[in-house]
C-alpha positions as CSV (number, residue, x, y, z in Angstrom):
1,X,104.1,93.7,77.6
2,X,100.4,92.1,78.2
3,X,96.9,93.5,78.0
4,X,94.2,92.2,79.9
5,X,90.5,93.0,79.3
6,X,87.3,92.4,81.5
7,X,84.2,93.0,82.1
8,X,83.2,94.6,85.8
9,X,80.9,96.8,87.2
10,X,79.0,97.0,84.3
11,X,81.6,98.3,82.1
12,X,84.8,97.0,80.6
13,X,88.4,97.5,82.7
14,X,91.6,97.4,80.7
15,X,95.0,96.9,82.0
16,X,98.2,96.9,80.2
17,X,101.5,96.7,81.6
18,X,104.7,97.3,79.8
19,X,107.2,95.8,82.2
20,X,109.3,92.7,81.1
21,X,107.6,90.2,83.1
22,X,104.2,89.6,84.0
23,X,102.3,87.5,86.1
24,X,99.1,86.6,85.7
25,X,98.0,85.8,89.0
26,X,98.4,89.1,90.0
27,X,95.6,90.3,87.8
28,X,93.7,87.6,88.3
29,X,94.0,88.5,92.3
30,X,92.9,92.1,91.2
31,X,89.6,91.1,89.4
32,X,88.7,88.9,92.3
33,X,89.5,92.6,94.4
34,X,86.7,94.2,92.1
35,X,84.5,91.5,92.2
36,X,84.3,91.3,95.6
37,X,83.8,95.0,96.1
38,X,81.0,95.0,94.0
39,X,79.3,92.1,96.4
40,X,79.2,94.2,99.0
41,X,78.9,98.1,97.7
42,X,76.6,97.8,94.8
43,X,72.7,98.9,95.9
44,X,71.6,95.9,92.7
45,X,72.7,93.5,95.2
46,X,70.2,92.4,97.7
47,X,71.2,91.7,101.5
48,X,75.1,93.4,100.8
49,X,76.8,96.0,103.1
50,X,75.0,98.7,101.1
51,X,71.6,97.0,100.9
52,X,71.6,96.7,104.6
53,X,73.1,100.0,105.1
54,X,70.3,101.9,103.1
55,X,67.5,99.5,104.8
56,X,68.6,99.5,108.2
57,X,70.1,103.0,108.2
58,X,73.2,101.7,110.3
59,X,76.2,99.6,109.9
60,X,79.5,99.6,111.1
61,X,82.1,101.5,108.5
62,X,85.2,100.0,106.9
63,X,88.8,101.9,105.7
64,X,86.9,101.5,102.1
65,X,83.6,103.3,102.5
66,X,85.0,105.8,105.1
67,X,87.3,107.0,102.4
68,X,84.6,106.9,99.8
69,X,82.1,109.0,102.6
70,X,85.6,111.5,102.6
71,X,85.2,112.2,99.4
72,X,81.8,112.4,98.6
73,X,81.5,115.2,101.6
74,X,84.6,116.8,100.1
75,X,82.6,117.3,96.8
76,X,79.2,117.9,98.4
77,X,81.0,120.8,100.5
78,X,83.0,122.5,97.5
79,X,79.9,122.2,95.2
80,X,77.6,124.1,97.9
81,X,75.5,120.8,97.9
82,X,74.7,120.4,94.4
83,X,76.6,116.9,94.3
84,X,75.1,114.8,97.0
85,X,75.3,110.8,97.2
86,X,71.9,110.3,99.0
87,X,70.1,111.2,95.6
88,X,69.2,108.0,95.2
89,X,65.4,108.2,95.4
90,X,65.6,110.5,92.4
91,X,67.8,108.0,90.7
92,X,65.0,105.5,91.4
93,X,62.3,107.6,90.3
94,X,63.9,108.5,87.2
95,X,64.9,104.4,86.6
96,X,61.7,102.6,88.1
97,X,59.1,105.8,88.2
98,X,58.5,105.4,91.6
99,X,56.2,108.8,92.3
100,X,56.6,110.3,96.1
101,X,55.8,113.6,96.4
102,X,58.1,113.5,99.3
103,X,61.4,112.5,97.7
104,X,63.3,116.3,98.4
105,X,62.3,115.2,102.1
106,X,64.8,111.8,101.7
107,X,67.7,113.9,100.2
108,X,70.7,115.6,102.2
109,X,74.3,114.9,103.3
110,X,74.1,116.5,106.4
111,X,71.9,113.4,107.3
112,X,75.0,110.6,106.7
113,X,76.6,111.0,110.8
114,X,79.9,108.8,112.0
115,X,79.7,107.8,115.3
116,X,82.0,104.7,117.3
117,X,83.3,103.7,113.9
118,X,79.1,103.3,112.9
119,X,77.8,104.8,110.1
120,X,73.9,106.3,110.6
121,X,71.7,107.2,108.0
122,X,68.9,109.7,109.1
123,X,65.6,110.9,107.9
124,X,65.6,107.5,106.0
125,X,67.9,108.9,103.7
126,X,69.9,105.9,101.3
127,X,73.1,106.4,99.5
128,X,74.7,105.6,96.0
129,X,78.2,106.0,95.4
130,X,78.2,105.2,91.9
131,X,79.8,108.4,91.2
132,X,83.0,107.3,93.4
133,X,83.7,103.7,93.7
134,X,84.4,103.1,90.0
135,X,87.3,105.6,90.4
136,X,88.4,104.5,93.9
137,X,88.7,101.0,92.3
138,X,91.5,102.3,89.6
139,X,92.6,103.9,92.5
140,X,93.0,100.2,94.5
141,X,94.2,98.7,91.1
142,X,97.4,101.0,91.0
143,X,98.2,100.6,94.3
144,X,98.1,97.2,93.9
145,X,100.1,97.0,91.0
146,X,102.9,99.5,91.5
147,X,104.5,97.2,94.4
148,X,105.3,94.9,91.7
149,X,105.5,96.9,88.6
150,X,106.8,100.4,87.3
151,X,104.7,101.0,83.8
152,X,101.1,100.8,83.2
153,X,97.7,102.4,82.5
154,X,94.7,101.7,83.7
155,X,91.3,102.0,82.0
156,X,87.9,101.2,83.5
157,X,84.9,102.6,81.1
158,X,87.3,106.0,80.4
159,X,88.5,106.4,84.4
160,X,92.3,105.9,83.6
161,X,95.4,106.5,85.7
162,X,98.7,105.5,84.4
163,X,102.7,105.2,85.8
164,X,104.5,105.8,83.0
165,X,106.3,108.3,81.0
166,X,103.8,111.3,79.4
167,X,101.3,109.5,76.9
168,X,99.1,110.7,75.0
169,X,95.0,109.9,74.8
170,X,92.2,111.0,72.6
171,X,89.1,112.4,73.6
172,X,85.3,111.5,72.7
173,X,83.2,114.3,70.7
174,X,80.3,114.7,73.2
175,X,78.3,114.6,70.6
176,X,79.3,111.6,68.9
177,X,80.7,109.1,70.9
178,X,82.1,107.3,68.1
179,X,84.6,111.0,67.3
180,X,87.6,111.7,69.0
181,X,87.7,115.1,68.3
182,X,90.9,116.0,71.2
183,X,94.3,115.0,72.3
184,X,95.3,115.1,75.9
185,X,98.7,113.9,77.5
186,X,98.7,112.7,80.7
187,X,102.3,111.4,83.0
188,X,101.4,109.9,86.0
189,X,97.9,111.2,86.9
190,X,94.2,109.6,86.5
191,X,91.9,111.3,83.8
192,X,87.8,110.5,84.4
193,X,85.1,112.3,82.3
194,X,81.2,112.4,82.6
195,X,78.7,113.1,80.3
196,X,75.0,112.8,79.5
197,X,74.5,110.7,76.6
198,X,75.7,107.6,78.3
199,X,72.8,106.5,81.3
200,X,69.4,107.8,80.1
201,X,65.9,107.6,79.6
202,X,64.1,109.8,76.4
203,X,63.8,112.9,79.5
204,X,66.0,112.4,82.1
205,X,69.9,111.1,82.5
206,X,71.5,110.2,85.8
207,X,73.5,113.0,86.4
208,X,71.7,114.7,88.9
209,X,72.1,118.1,90.7
210,X,70.7,118.1,94.5
211,X,69.3,121.0,94.7
212,X,67.1,121.2,91.8
213,X,66.2,117.2,91.9
214,X,66.8,117.1,87.7
215,X,69.0,116.2,85.4
216,X,71.5,118.8,84.4
217,X,71.1,119.6,81.1
218,X,73.2,122.6,80.4
219,X,76.0,121.0,80.5
220,X,76.8,118.1,78.0
221,X,81.0,116.6,79.0
222,X,83.3,117.6,81.7
223,X,86.4,116.1,81.4
224,X,89.3,116.0,84.3
225,X,92.9,115.1,85.7
226,X,94.0,114.9,89.1
227,X,96.6,112.6,90.9
228,X,93.9,110.4,92.1
229,X,91.4,108.6,90.0
230,X,88.5,108.4,93.3
231,X,88.7,111.9,93.1
232,X,89.0,112.5,89.1
233,X,85.9,110.4,88.3
234,X,84.3,112.3,91.6
235,X,85.3,115.5,90.2
236,X,83.9,114.9,86.8
237,X,80.4,114.4,88.2
238,X,80.6,117.6,90.4
239,X,81.6,119.7,87.8
240,X,78.7,118.5,85.7
241,X,75.8,118.9,88.2
242,X,76.8,122.0,89.9
243,X,76.3,125.6,88.3
244,X,78.9,127.0,86.2
245,X,79.5,129.2,88.2
246,X,80.3,126.9,91.1
247,X,82.2,125.0,89.4
248,X,84.4,127.8,88.1
249,X,85.1,128.8,91.4
250,X,86.4,125.1,92.6
251,X,88.9,125.1,89.4
252,X,90.2,128.9,90.7
253,X,90.5,128.0,94.2
254,X,91.8,124.4,94.1
255,X,94.9,124.1,91.4
256,X,95.3,120.3,92.5
257,X,92.3,119.7,89.9
258,X,92.4,120.5,86.3
259,X,88.8,120.3,83.9
260,X,87.6,120.7,80.6
261,X,83.6,121.8,80.6
262,X,81.8,121.6,77.6
263,X,78.6,123.5,77.8
264,X,75.0,122.6,75.5
265,X,76.2,125.5,73.7
266,X,79.1,124.4,73.0
267,X,80.8,127.2,75.3
268,X,84.5,125.5,76.7
269,X,85.7,126.1,79.7
270,X,89.4,125.0,80.5
271,X,91.5,125.6,83.5
272,X,94.8,126.7,83.6
273,X,96.7,123.6,83.3
274,X,94.4,121.4,81.8
275,X,97.0,119.6,79.6
276,X,94.5,120.0,76.6
277,X,96.8,119.9,73.3
278,X,94.5,120.7,70.2
279,X,91.5,120.1,68.2
280,X,91.3,117.8,65.0
C-alpha cells in the first residue's frame, strides 16, 4: 500500500493505492496531467484556453471542455437556471469589488453555443468551471488508475472517489470544520460536499444563486454521492444554490443522485438512499 499527497488546484490531492505493487511513475504522470489541466483551464492563468475564450468569446472546443459543459448544462436545466457557470462577473464583484450596475446582463448559459466544434459566447458572457473541474479531474485520475490498480481511494479536497470495498468516511460538522458528526459508507462511488464557510469574505461567499445574483445563505452544507465525482461535485453546488423545493424535486426525480442538505436553521433533508449511518 502507498499513499501520495500533493498540493494542486489550490487544494490537497491525496491518493491511497492498496495493491501489492505501485509504480511511482504512474502518480507522477497523474500529477503532471492535473498541472497541465490547470494551466489550460484556470481563469487565473493569463493567455490560456479559458482566458482566451472569455476574452475572444470563441474557441475550438476539445473533449474535456465539451464534457464539462454538458455536465454544467444538465445542472443548469435541472436547477431551472439557479446553477450557472456564467456568473463570473458576480464572483469577481465579490472578490475584487468590480462595480457594474449591469452585471446581470452578462449572465445566463443560454448565451453559450457550440457550432462546428467551436464554443461561442454571446452577449459578453464569461465562463468559470471551478464548480466542476475538481470533480472532473477526480474522474480523470480514477480512469487512469483503474487501468492498472484494483483498490484505491482518491481525495481531492474532499471530492472523493473510491474503487474498493465499502469504506467508511467521517462527515464534517457544518459549523465546525474541526469536528466530524456523521458517518457514511460508500462502495465504488464518489462523495462531494459544498459549504459556505470555505471561500468567503465578511459578507459574501462563492456559492451564488444565478437567479438572485447573491450568495446563498439559507443552506449551510450539502453532501452528495454519485458514481461520478464530476456529477457529485457539480450537484453539491447545484443543490446548495437552488431553492430547497427545486433541490428536493431534483432528488425525488433522479434516483441516480443521493444527497443530504443541511439548512441554516439545522433542518436536514435527505434523499431515500443516502447512505447516512449515525450522528455522534
